VMD Tcl script that builds the backbone (N, CA, C; Angstrom):
set m [mol new atoms 354]
animate dup $m
set s [atomselect $m all]
$s set {name element resname resid chain x y z} {
  {N N MET 1 A 100.545 158.654 65.187}
  {CA C MET 1 A 100.833 158.193 66.521}
  {C C MET 1 A 102.065 158.920 67.042}
  {N N PRO 2 A 102.086 159.245 68.304}
  {CA C PRO 2 A 103.262 159.929 68.853}
  {C C PRO 2 A 104.425 158.950 69.042}
  {N N LEU 3 A 105.616 159.472 68.883}
  {CA C LEU 3 A 106.803 158.659 69.114}
  {C C LEU 3 A 106.952 158.394 70.603}
  {N N LYS 4 A 107.375 157.187 70.950}
  {CA C LYS 4 A 107.588 156.812 72.342}
  {C C LYS 4 A 109.061 156.465 72.532}
  {N N ARG 5 A 109.680 157.130 73.505}
  {CA C ARG 5 A 111.097 156.862 73.782}
  {C C ARG 5 A 111.232 155.482 74.410}
  {N N MET 6 A 112.101 154.664 73.813}
  {CA C MET 6 A 112.251 153.278 74.222}
  {C C MET 6 A 113.609 152.978 74.866}
  {N N VAL 7 A 114.664 153.589 74.352}
  {CA C VAL 7 A 116.019 153.210 74.757}
  {C C VAL 7 A 116.913 154.444 74.745}
  {N N MET 8 A 117.898 154.444 75.650}
  {CA C MET 8 A 118.980 155.423 75.590}
  {C C MET 8 A 120.286 154.642 75.628}
  {N N GLU 9 A 121.138 154.890 74.643}
  {CA C GLU 9 A 122.449 154.258 74.570}
  {C C GLU 9 A 123.496 155.350 74.769}
  {N N LEU 10 A 124.559 155.042 75.493}
  {CA C LEU 10 A 125.610 156.017 75.778}
  {C C LEU 10 A 126.953 155.499 75.291}
  {N N GLY 11 A 127.799 156.414 74.811}
  {CA C GLY 11 A 129.120 156.000 74.351}
  {C C GLY 11 A 130.139 157.114 74.498}
  {N N MET 12 A 131.411 156.741 74.406}
  {CA C MET 12 A 132.516 157.686 74.473}
  {C C MET 12 A 133.516 157.314 73.390}
  {N N GLY 13 A 134.053 158.318 72.710}
  {CA C GLY 13 A 135.037 158.079 71.668}
  {C C GLY 13 A 136.153 159.104 71.738}
  {N N THR 14 A 137.306 158.732 71.219}
  {CA C THR 14 A 138.462 159.625 71.252}
  {C C THR 14 A 139.143 159.699 69.896}
  {N N ASP 15 A 139.871 160.774 69.701}
  {CA C ASP 15 A 140.876 160.859 68.646}
  {C C ASP 15 A 142.148 161.280 69.363}
  {N N ILE 16 A 143.077 160.350 69.456}
  {CA C ILE 16 A 144.249 160.554 70.303}
  {C C ILE 16 A 145.262 161.515 69.697}
  {N N ARG 17 A 145.445 161.463 68.388}
  {CA C ARG 17 A 146.497 162.290 67.785}
  {C C ARG 17 A 146.034 163.202 66.660}
  {N N GLY 18 A 144.882 162.922 66.079}
  {CA C GLY 18 A 144.504 163.609 64.857}
  {C C GLY 18 A 143.762 164.919 65.013}
  {N N GLU 19 A 143.341 165.243 66.237}
  {CA C GLU 19 A 142.577 166.476 66.487}
  {C C GLU 19 A 141.342 166.557 65.588}
  {N N ASP 20 A 140.665 165.413 65.417}
  {CA C ASP 20 A 139.510 165.324 64.531}
  {C C ASP 20 A 138.248 165.094 65.374}
  {N N TYR 21 A 137.433 166.122 65.483}
  {CA C TYR 21 A 136.225 166.052 66.312}
  {C C TYR 21 A 135.185 165.104 65.722}
  {N N THR 22 A 135.116 165.037 64.404}
  {CA C THR 22 A 134.174 164.097 63.779}
  {C C THR 22 A 134.588 162.660 64.064}
  {N N LYS 23 A 135.866 162.361 63.995}
  {CA C LYS 23 A 136.340 161.004 64.277}
  {C C LYS 23 A 136.005 160.620 65.717}
  {N N ALA 24 A 136.238 161.510 66.663}
  {CA C ALA 24 A 135.908 161.216 68.061}
  {C C ALA 24 A 134.404 161.012 68.221}
  {N N ALA 25 A 133.597 161.829 67.543}
  {CA C ALA 25 A 132.138 161.717 67.636}
  {C C ALA 25 A 131.640 160.411 67.039}
  {N N THR 26 A 132.154 160.027 65.873}
  {CA C THR 26 A 131.703 158.774 65.257}
  {C C THR 26 A 132.151 157.571 66.090}
  {N N ARG 27 A 133.286 157.671 66.716}
  {CA C ARG 27 A 133.733 156.587 67.597}
  {C C ARG 27 A 132.846 156.491 68.842}
  {N N ALA 28 A 132.362 157.616 69.328}
  {CA C ALA 28 A 131.444 157.606 70.474}
  {C C ALA 28 A 130.122 156.936 70.095}
  {N N VAL 29 A 129.627 157.230 68.897}
  {CA C VAL 29 A 128.392 156.586 68.429}
  {C C VAL 29 A 128.641 155.091 68.239}
  {N N HIS 30 A 129.757 154.735 67.643}
  {CA C HIS 30 A 130.112 153.321 67.463}
  {C C HIS 30 A 130.151 152.609 68.819}
  {N N ASN 31 A 130.752 153.236 69.806}
  {CA C ASN 31 A 130.837 152.653 71.145}
  {C C ASN 31 A 129.450 152.431 71.735}
  {N N ALA 32 A 128.567 153.395 71.578}
  {CA C ALA 32 A 127.201 153.254 72.099}
  {C C ALA 32 A 126.457 152.124 71.394}
  {N N LEU 33 A 126.597 152.039 70.094}
  {CA C LEU 33 A 125.891 151.021 69.320}
  {C C LEU 33 A 126.394 149.617 69.627}
  {N N ARG 34 A 127.673 149.462 69.811}
  {CA C ARG 34 A 128.257 148.132 69.956}
  {C C ARG 34 A 128.080 147.551 71.356}
  {N N GLN 35 A 127.543 148.323 72.271}
  {CA C GLN 35 A 127.295 147.810 73.610}
  {C C GLN 35 A 125.854 147.350 73.782}
  {N N ASN 36 A 125.083 147.346 72.704}
  {CA C ASN 36 A 123.674 147.016 72.791}
  {C C ASN 36 A 123.249 146.159 71.610}
  {N N SER 37 A 122.211 145.402 71.833}
  {CA C SER 37 A 121.552 144.654 70.773}
  {C C SER 37 A 120.068 144.949 70.919}
  {N N LEU 38 A 119.555 145.809 70.064}
  {CA C LEU 38 A 118.173 146.254 70.205}
  {C C LEU 38 A 117.210 145.302 69.518}
  {N N VAL 39 A 116.376 144.673 70.300}
  {CA C VAL 39 A 115.327 143.812 69.771}
  {C C VAL 39 A 113.955 144.413 70.061}
  {N N VAL 40 A 113.961 145.624 70.580}
  {CA C VAL 40 A 112.722 146.246 71.034}
  {C C VAL 40 A 111.746 146.502 69.885}
  {N N ALA 41 A 112.222 146.850 68.712}
  {CA C ALA 41 A 111.315 147.123 67.592}
  {C C ALA 41 A 110.521 145.874 67.233}
  {N N GLY 42 A 111.224 144.765 67.053}
  {CA C GLY 42 A 110.552 143.514 66.727}
  {C C GLY 42 A 109.594 143.065 67.815}
  {N N ALA 43 A 109.929 143.352 69.061}
  {CA C ALA 43 A 109.056 142.967 70.173}
  {C C ALA 43 A 107.706 143.675 70.096}
  {N N PHE 44 A 107.672 144.840 69.463}
  {CA C PHE 44 A 106.424 145.591 69.324}
  {C C PHE 44 A 105.825 145.480 67.928}
  {N N GLY 45 A 106.413 144.623 67.099}
  {CA C GLY 45 A 105.858 144.385 65.780}
  {C C GLY 45 A 106.113 145.479 64.763}
  {N N VAL 46 A 107.172 146.270 64.962}
  {CA C VAL 46 A 107.536 147.300 63.990}
  {C C VAL 46 A 108.941 147.002 63.468}
  {N N SER 47 A 109.273 147.549 62.332}
  {CA C SER 47 A 110.582 147.340 61.731}
  {C C SER 47 A 111.628 148.208 62.427}
  {N N ARG 48 A 112.829 147.665 62.569}
  {CA C ARG 48 A 113.902 148.475 63.158}
  {C C ARG 48 A 114.268 149.648 62.247}
  {N N ASP 49 A 113.936 149.539 60.957}
  {CA C ASP 49 A 114.174 150.665 60.050}
  {C C ASP 49 A 113.263 151.848 60.374}
  {N N ASP 50 A 112.200 151.608 61.143}
  {CA C ASP 50 A 111.276 152.669 61.531}
  {C C ASP 50 A 111.699 153.391 62.804}
  {N N MET 51 A 112.839 152.990 63.390}
  {CA C MET 51 A 113.327 153.678 64.589}
  {C C MET 51 A 113.701 155.115 64.247}
  {N N HIS 52 A 113.415 155.999 65.174}
  {CA C HIS 52 A 113.856 157.396 65.093}
  {C C HIS 52 A 114.899 157.565 66.190}
  {N N VAL 53 A 116.079 158.048 65.821}
  {CA C VAL 53 A 117.170 158.149 66.778}
  {C C VAL 53 A 117.649 159.598 66.853}
  {N N ASP 54 A 117.553 160.170 68.053}
  {CA C ASP 54 A 118.154 161.475 68.307}
  {C C ASP 54 A 119.571 161.213 68.805}
  {N N ILE 55 A 120.552 161.693 68.053}
  {CA C ILE 55 A 121.960 161.519 68.419}
  {C C ILE 55 A 122.448 162.848 68.985}
  {N N VAL 56 A 122.859 162.836 70.244}
  {CA C VAL 56 A 123.377 164.035 70.894}
  {C C VAL 56 A 124.861 163.804 71.154}
  {N N ILE 57 A 125.688 164.694 70.608}
  {CA C ILE 57 A 127.138 164.598 70.738}
  {C C ILE 57 A 127.639 165.763 71.585}
  {N N GLY 58 A 128.551 165.470 72.501}
  {CA C GLY 58 A 129.209 166.513 73.290}
  {C C GLY 58 A 130.688 166.545 72.975}
  {N N VAL 59 A 131.161 167.666 72.458}
  {CA C VAL 59 A 132.591 167.883 72.181}
  {C C VAL 59 A 132.934 169.327 72.518}
  {N N ALA 60 A 134.220 169.574 72.697}
  {CA C ALA 60 A 134.661 170.921 73.063}
  {C C ALA 60 A 134.432 171.943 71.943}
  {N N LYS 61 A 134.479 171.490 70.682}
  {CA C LYS 61 A 134.292 172.398 69.547}
  {C C LYS 61 A 133.184 171.848 68.639}
  {N N PRO 62 A 131.920 172.090 68.995}
  {CA C PRO 62 A 130.787 171.513 68.259}
  {C C PRO 62 A 130.762 171.839 66.773}
  {N N ASP 63 A 131.230 173.019 66.394}
  {CA C ASP 63 A 131.181 173.422 64.988}
  {C C ASP 63 A 132.139 172.629 64.102}
  {N N GLN 64 A 132.994 171.806 64.695}
  {CA C GLN 64 A 133.958 171.030 63.914}
  {C C GLN 64 A 133.513 169.581 63.695}
  {N N VAL 65 A 132.244 169.275 63.990}
  {CA C VAL 65 A 131.720 167.923 63.793}
  {C C VAL 65 A 130.864 167.886 62.527}
  {N N ASP 66 A 131.125 166.915 61.676}
  {CA C ASP 66 A 130.345 166.680 60.461}
  {C C ASP 66 A 129.116 165.845 60.852}
  {N N LYS 67 A 127.963 166.498 60.932}
  {CA C LYS 67 A 126.742 165.829 61.389}
  {C C LYS 67 A 126.319 164.696 60.456}
  {N N ALA 68 A 126.520 164.855 59.165}
  {CA C ALA 68 A 126.149 163.801 58.214}
  {C C ALA 68 A 126.975 162.544 58.450}
  {N N ALA 69 A 128.257 162.702 58.753}
  {CA C ALA 69 A 129.122 161.549 59.024}
  {C C ALA 69 A 128.678 160.837 60.300}
  {N N VAL 70 A 128.241 161.594 61.288}
  {CA C VAL 70 A 127.760 161.000 62.539}
  {C C VAL 70 A 126.461 160.240 62.286}
  {N N ALA 71 A 125.524 160.840 61.567}
  {CA C ALA 71 A 124.245 160.185 61.266}
  {C C ALA 71 A 124.455 158.904 60.463}
  {N N ALA 72 A 125.473 158.886 59.614}
  {CA C ALA 72 A 125.746 157.715 58.774}
  {C C ALA 72 A 126.202 156.500 59.587}
  {N N MET 73 A 126.507 156.682 60.854}
  {CA C MET 73 A 126.930 155.570 61.705}
  {C C MET 73 A 125.771 154.642 62.058}
  {N N LEU 74 A 124.539 155.117 61.944}
  {CA C LEU 74 A 123.395 154.281 62.312}
  {C C LEU 74 A 123.229 153.142 61.320}
  {N N PRO 75 A 123.126 151.905 61.802}
  {CA C PRO 75 A 122.951 150.774 60.892}
  {C C PRO 75 A 121.533 150.690 60.325}
  {N N TYR 76 A 120.569 151.304 61.003}
  {CA C TYR 76 A 119.182 151.350 60.531}
  {C C TYR 76 A 118.460 152.442 61.294}
  {N N GLY 77 A 117.291 152.781 60.818}
  {CA C GLY 77 A 116.539 153.869 61.434}
  {C C GLY 77 A 116.892 155.207 60.819}
  {N N LYS 78 A 116.226 156.232 61.331}
  {CA C LYS 78 A 116.445 157.600 60.861}
  {C C LYS 78 A 117.048 158.401 61.997}
  {N N GLY 79 A 118.145 159.101 61.721}
  {CA C GLY 79 A 118.834 159.829 62.776}
  {C C GLY 79 A 118.842 161.324 62.584}
  {N N ASP 80 A 118.691 162.030 63.691}
  {CA C ASP 80 A 118.874 163.477 63.745}
  {C C ASP 80 A 120.026 163.738 64.707}
  {N N VAL 81 A 120.964 164.594 64.298}
  {CA C VAL 81 A 122.169 164.839 65.087}
  {C C VAL 81 A 122.146 166.254 65.644}
  {N N ARG 82 A 122.424 166.343 66.943}
  {CA C ARG 82 A 122.599 167.640 67.613}
  {C C ARG 82 A 123.961 167.598 68.302}
  {N N VAL 83 A 124.766 168.621 68.091}
  {CA C VAL 83 A 126.100 168.673 68.696}
  {C C VAL 83 A 126.138 169.837 69.681}
  {N N GLU 84 A 126.564 169.523 70.909}
  {CA C GLU 84 A 126.614 170.512 71.984}
  {C C GLU 84 A 128.034 170.604 72.531}
  {N N ARG 85 A 128.277 171.685 73.240}
  {CA C ARG 85 A 129.567 171.826 73.906}
  {C C ARG 85 A 129.631 170.833 75.061}
  {N N GLY 86 A 130.698 170.056 75.103}
  {CA C GLY 86 A 130.890 169.044 76.137}
  {C C GLY 86 A 132.173 168.298 75.865}
  {N N GLY 87 A 132.213 167.022 76.227}
  {CA C GLY 87 A 133.415 166.238 76.007}
  {C C GLY 87 A 134.605 166.841 76.728}
  {N N MET 88 A 135.797 166.591 76.196}
  {CA C MET 88 A 137.006 167.130 76.818}
  {C C MET 88 A 138.158 167.088 75.833}
  {N N ASP 89 A 138.969 168.113 75.842}
  {CA C ASP 89 A 140.229 168.126 75.111}
  {C C ASP 89 A 141.353 168.124 76.142}
  {N N THR 90 A 142.373 167.319 75.903}
  {CA C THR 90 A 143.542 167.343 76.774}
  {C C THR 90 A 144.747 167.786 75.954}
  {N N GLN 91 A 145.713 168.371 76.629}
  {CA C GLN 91 A 146.933 168.812 75.957}
  {C C GLN 91 A 148.075 167.867 76.281}
  {N N LYS 92 A 149.047 167.857 75.378}
  {CA C LYS 92 A 150.282 167.122 75.638}
  {C C LYS 92 A 151.082 167.899 76.683}
  {N N ASP 93 A 152.117 167.283 77.204}
  {CA C ASP 93 A 152.947 167.938 78.217}
  {C C ASP 93 A 153.541 169.257 77.738}
  {N N ASP 94 A 153.785 169.372 76.421}
  {CA C ASP 94 A 154.380 170.602 75.894}
  {C C ASP 94 A 153.332 171.674 75.591}
  {N N GLY 95 A 152.062 171.404 75.907}
  {CA C GLY 95 A 151.001 172.391 75.710}
  {C C GLY 95 A 150.342 172.352 74.347}
  {N N THR 96 A 150.821 171.504 73.445}
  {CA C THR 96 A 150.200 171.391 72.131}
  {C C THR 96 A 148.941 170.526 72.221}
  {N N PRO 97 A 148.052 170.646 71.218}
  {CA C PRO 97 A 146.814 169.851 71.261}
  {C C PRO 97 A 147.112 168.361 71.391}
  {N N GLY 98 A 146.239 167.698 72.104}
  {CA C GLY 98 A 146.434 166.271 72.348}
  {C C GLY 98 A 145.191 165.479 71.994}
  {N N THR 99 A 144.580 164.874 72.982}
  {CA C THR 99 A 143.463 163.960 72.770}
  {C C THR 99 A 142.122 164.684 72.839}
  {N N ILE 100 A 141.246 164.327 71.912}
  {CA C ILE 100 A 139.869 164.829 71.885}
  {C C ILE 100 A 138.969 163.708 72.380}
  {N N MET 101 A 138.080 164.021 73.310}
  {CA C MET 101 A 137.111 163.045 73.797}
  {C C MET 101 A 135.702 163.549 73.499}
  {N N ALA 102 A 134.880 162.656 72.991}
  {CA C ALA 102 A 133.492 162.981 72.669}
  {C C ALA 102 A 132.574 162.035 73.431}
  {N N ASN 103 A 131.413 162.534 73.812}
  {CA C ASN 103 A 130.365 161.717 74.419}
  {C C ASN 103 A 129.189 161.676 73.462}
  {N N ALA 104 A 128.487 160.539 73.473}
  {CA C ALA 104 A 127.302 160.387 72.634}
  {C C ALA 104 A 126.157 159.809 73.453}
  {N N ALA 105 A 124.976 160.347 73.222}
  {CA C ALA 105 A 123.738 159.766 73.747}
  {C C ALA 105 A 122.835 159.518 72.550}
  {N N LEU 106 A 122.373 158.283 72.424}
  {CA C LEU 106 A 121.458 157.918 71.344}
  {C C LEU 106 A 120.104 157.620 71.977}
  {N N LEU 107 A 119.118 158.426 71.649}
  {CA C LEU 107 A 117.770 158.273 72.184}
  {C C LEU 107 A 116.914 157.653 71.090}
  {N N VAL 108 A 116.438 156.449 71.338}
  {CA C VAL 108 A 115.724 155.674 70.333}
  {C C VAL 108 A 114.218 155.754 70.593}
  {N N TYR 109 A 113.478 156.142 69.549}
  {CA C TYR 109 A 112.027 156.286 69.627}
  {C C TYR 109 A 111.364 155.362 68.610}
  {N N LEU 110 A 110.178 154.878 68.963}
  {CA C LEU 110 A 109.373 154.103 68.046}
  {C C LEU 110 A 107.991 154.711 67.948}
  {N N ASP 111 A 107.420 154.637 66.761}
  {CA C ASP 111 A 106.033 155.037 66.530}
  {C C ASP 111 A 105.226 153.744 66.663}
  {N N LEU 112 A 104.682 153.516 67.844}
  {CA C LEU 112 A 104.034 152.238 68.140}
  {C C LEU 112 A 102.586 152.204 67.706}
  {N N PRO 113 A 102.136 151.034 67.243}
  {CA C PRO 113 A 100.714 150.882 66.904}
  {C C PRO 113 A 99.856 151.049 68.157}
  {N N GLU 114 A 98.602 151.383 67.943}
  {CA C GLU 114 A 97.660 151.537 69.059}
  {C C GLU 114 A 97.670 150.308 69.948}
  {N N GLY 115 A 97.767 150.514 71.255}
  {CA C GLY 115 A 97.711 149.433 72.221}
  {C C GLY 115 A 99.025 148.742 72.488}
  {N N ALA 116 A 100.051 148.987 71.689}
  {CA C ALA 116 A 101.353 148.333 71.912}
  {C C ALA 116 A 102.009 148.949 73.133}
  {N N GLY 117 A 102.653 148.128 73.941}
  {CA C GLY 117 A 103.404 148.596 75.090}
  {C C GLY 117 A 102.547 148.938 76.287}
  {N N GLN 118 A 101.283 148.553 76.275}
  {CA C GLN 118 A 100.424 148.875 77.421}
  {C C GLN 118 A 100.228 147.666 78.293}
}
mol reanalyze $m
mol bondsrecalc $m
mol representation Tube
mol addrep $m
């Protein structure tokens, strides 16, 4: 059965002093997750562990994000992580590195049984 997109969750995370892109990314995923309570899987008679989640992260330096650490933020389901250039870095007044901001989009898919959702 083809996967059907059910939900999109959005979040933003920061690392104010540590210059850690993974920390900002995981905080963005945490923010997206904590603003929602997904009951959609049970409503269609499938397990929430069967959710497929595409995690898209936007940060200024994508190569500095640990994708496994980001995927580990999911409480259930299977996650695939893609990191793109985005987010924002700000500098301190003296020009040294400052705050890192990351954006996250979590796209939740379910493999629904025949006739579900119609």
